[in-house]
SEKE-802092 format. One record per residue (C-alpha): residue number from 0; residue in three letters; chain; x, y, z. Coordinates in steps of 0.25 Angstrom, whole numbers. Layout:
SEKE-802092
SITE   i  aa ch     X     Y     Z
SITE NUM ALA  A     X     Y     Z
...
//
This chain:
SEKE-802092
SITE   i  aa ch     X     Y     Z
SITE   0 MET  A     4  -305    22
SITE   1 ARG  A    -1  -293    16
SITE   2 ILE  A    -5  -285    29
SITE   3 ALA  A     8  -288    35
SITE   4 LEU  A    16  -284    22
SITE   5 ARG  A     8  -271    21
SITE   6 SER  A     9  -269    37
SITE   7 ALA  A    24  -270    35
SITE   8 LEU  A    24  -261    24
SITE   9 VAL  A    17  -251    32
SITE  10 LEU  A    27  -252    44
SITE  11 ALA  A    38  -250    34
SITE  12 ALA  A    32  -238    28
SITE  13 LEU  A    30  -232    42
SITE  14 GLY  A    43  -235    48
SITE  15 ALA  A    51  -229    36
SITE  16 ALA  A    41  -216    39
SITE  17 SER  A    46  -216    52
SITE  18 ALA  A    60  -218    48
SITE  19 ALA  A    59  -206    39
SITE  20 SER  A    53  -196    50
SITE  21 ALA  A    64  -200    60
SITE  22 ALA  A    76  -197    50
SITE  23 PRO  A    81  -183    53
SITE  24 LYS  A    78  -170    44
SITE  25 ASP  A    90  -167    36
SITE  26 PRO  A    98  -156    44
SITE  27 SER  A   107  -153    32
SITE  28 GLY  A   109  -138    29
SITE  29 THR  A   116  -127    36
SITE  30 TRP  A   112  -123    52
SITE  31 LEU  A   116  -112    59
SITE  32 THR  A   121  -116    75
SITE  33 GLU  A   112  -111    87
SITE  34 ASP  A   122  -102    91
SITE  35 GLY  A   123   -96    76
SITE  36 ARG  A   139   -98    76
SITE  37 ALA  A   140  -109    66
SITE  38 LYS  A   133  -114    53
SITE  39 VAL  A   133  -130    51
SITE  40 LYS  A   131  -135    37
SITE  41 ILE  A   124  -150    38
SITE  42 ASP  A   124  -160    26
SITE  43 ARG  A   121  -174    24
SITE  44 CYS  A   134  -182    26
SITE  45 GLY  A   138  -197    27
SITE  46 PRO  A   132  -211    21
SITE  47 GLY  A   121  -207    12
SITE  48 ALA  A   120  -193    17
SITE  49 SER  A   112  -198    29
SITE  50 ASN  A   122  -190    41
SITE  51 ILE  A   123  -174    42
SITE  52 CYS  A   137  -168    43
SITE  53 GLY  A   138  -152    45
SITE  54 LYS  A   148  -142    46
SITE  55 VAL  A   151  -128    50
SITE  56 VAL  A   149  -119    38
SITE  57 TRP  A   148  -106    44
SITE  58 LEU  A   153   -99    57
SITE  59 LYS  A   148   -86    64
SITE  60 SER  A   163   -84    66
SITE  61 PRO  A   172   -90    57
SITE  62 THR  A   184   -86    61
SITE  63 GLY  A   192   -87    72
SITE  64 PRO  A   201   -76    82
SITE  65 THR  A   211   -77    71
SITE  66 GLY  A   202   -74    60
SITE  67 GLY  A   205   -88    54
SITE  68 PRO  A   193   -97    53
SITE  69 ARG  A   186  -104    66
SITE  70 THR  A   194  -117    68
SITE  71 ASP  A   190  -130    74
SITE  72 LEU  A   199  -126    88
SITE  73 LYS  A   192  -134    98
SITE  74 ASN  A   194  -146    91
SITE  75 PRO  A   200  -159    99
SITE  76 ASP  A   209  -163    87
SITE  77 PRO  A   219  -151    86
SITE  78 LYS  A   221  -155    70
SITE  79 LYS  A   207  -151    68
SITE  80 ARG  A   208  -137    76
SITE  81 SER  A   211  -129    63
SITE  82 ARG  A   199  -133    56
SITE  83 PRO  A   190  -121    52
SITE  84 VAL  A   175  -123    58
SITE  85 ILE  A   169  -119    47
SITE  86 GLY  A   168  -132    37
SITE  87 LEU  A   169  -141    50
SITE  88 THR  A   160  -152    52
SITE  89 LEU  A   153  -153    64
SITE  90 LEU  A   143  -164    60
SITE  91 ASP  A   149  -177    54
SITE  92 ASN  A   140  -187    49
SITE  93 LEU  A   127  -186    59
SITE  94 LYS  A   118  -198    57
SITE  95 PRO  A   103  -197    56
SITE  96 GLU  A    97  -203    69
SITE  97 ASP  A    81  -202    71
SITE  98 ALA  A    78  -188    67
SITE  99 LYS  A    92  -182    69
SITE 100 PHE  A   106  -184    65
SITE 101 SER  A   116  -187    75
SITE 102 GLY  A   132  -188    77
SITE 103 GLU  A   141  -178    82
SITE 104 ILE  A   144  -163    81
SITE 105 TYR  A   158  -156    82
SITE 106 ASN  A   158  -144    92
SITE 107 ALA  A   170  -133    86
SITE 108 GLU  A   167  -125    96
SITE 109 GLU  A   171  -135   106
SITE 110 GLY  A   178  -147    97
SITE 111 LYS  A   169  -156   103
SITE 112 MET  A   159  -168    97
SITE 113 TYR  A   145  -168   102
SITE 114 SER  A   135  -179    99
SITE 115 VAL  A   123  -172    91
SITE 116 SER  A   110  -173    85
SITE 117 LEU  A   103  -164    74
SITE 118 GLN  A    90  -163    70
SITE 119 ARG  A    82  -154    61
SITE 120 GLU  A    72  -148    69
SITE 121 SER  A    66  -140    56
SITE 122 ALA  A    71  -135    42
SITE 123 SER  A    77  -122    51
SITE 124 GLU  A    83  -129    63
SITE 125 LEU  A    92  -141    67
SITE 126 SER  A    93  -145    82
SITE 127 ILE  A   107  -150    87
SITE 128 SER  A   108  -158   100
SITE 129 GLY  A   122  -161   104
SITE 130 CYS  A   129  -168   115
SITE 131 LEU  A   143  -171   121
SITE 132 LEU  A   146  -184   129
SITE 133 LYS  A   130  -185   129
SITE 134 VAL  A   129  -177   142
SITE 135 LEU  A   132  -162   136
SITE 136 CYS  A   121  -160   126
SITE 137 GLY  A   115  -148   120
SITE 138 SER  A   106  -144   107
SITE 139 GLN  A   104  -132    97
SITE 140 THR  A    97  -129    86
SITE 141 TRP  A   103  -126    73
SITE 142 ASN  A    96  -116    63
SITE 143 ARG  A    96  -118    47
SITE 144 VAL  A   104  -108    39
SITE 145 PRO  A   104  -105    23
SITE 146 ASP  A   117  -114    17
SITE 147 VAL  A   123  -100    13
SITE 148 ASN  A   133   -90    18
SITE 149 GLN  A   142  -100    24
SITE 150 GLN  A   157   -98    28
SITE 151 ALA  A   169  -104    19
SITE 152 ALA  A   180  -109    28
SITE 153 ILE  A   189   -95    31
SITE 154 THR  A   204   -96    30
SITE 155 PRO  A   213   -87    38
SITE 156 GLY  A   216   -80    25
SITE 157 ASP  A   200   -78    22
SITE 158 ALA  A   199   -71    35
SITE 159 LYS  A   208   -61    33
SITE 160 ALA  A   204   -58    19
SITE 161 ALA  A   191   -56    23
SITE 162 ALA  A   194   -46    33
SITE 163 LYS  A   200   -36    22
SITE 164 PRO  A   191   -28    15
SITE 165 ALA  A   194   -30     0
SITE 166 ALA  A   201   -19    -7
SITE 167 LYS  A   193    -9   -15
SITE 168 PRO  A   195    -8   -29
SITE 169 GLN  A   202     6   -34
SITE 170 PRO  A   196    12   -45
SITE 171 GLU  A   203    13   -59
SITE 172 ALA  A   208    25   -61
SITE 173 GLU  A   202    34   -73
SITE 174 PRO  A   210    35   -85
SITE 175 GLU  A   214    49   -89
SITE 176 ASP  A   211    57  -101
//
């Protein structure tokens, strides 16, 4: 009986160790997309913070042709087409699965959702694999970047104000004697 109990404890410990090694590495942080056109901030979310979510925090070209913020123009829902891309959620509640996180990613450039899996390859690389209809598939590697220098959402008034240089203060007149 003692041998059976001891064997069960050893097997349980080995099973827990192998389950822990299969758990995905935390991808939290800010990642530069492979093409360098966007930074995505990934954080824990969902029940018990076991899932991950990600939103756009920086764009190489944050403004559109009219000078306003770049928006979600290709969204299939016309009501969402005026949403700024900065601040847009691309990854929503991806769930841990083996050594990766799986779910869906939104591609604002096409207005489409893709099945996706994320897996940290190293401290500085995140592997992204996605498919549309399980037929058209591709992968990218995103690189970790510092969490600083993120853009704030830009409003049309902000873009005009940024284009004008600030007025130089005039020197005060010297008092006459």
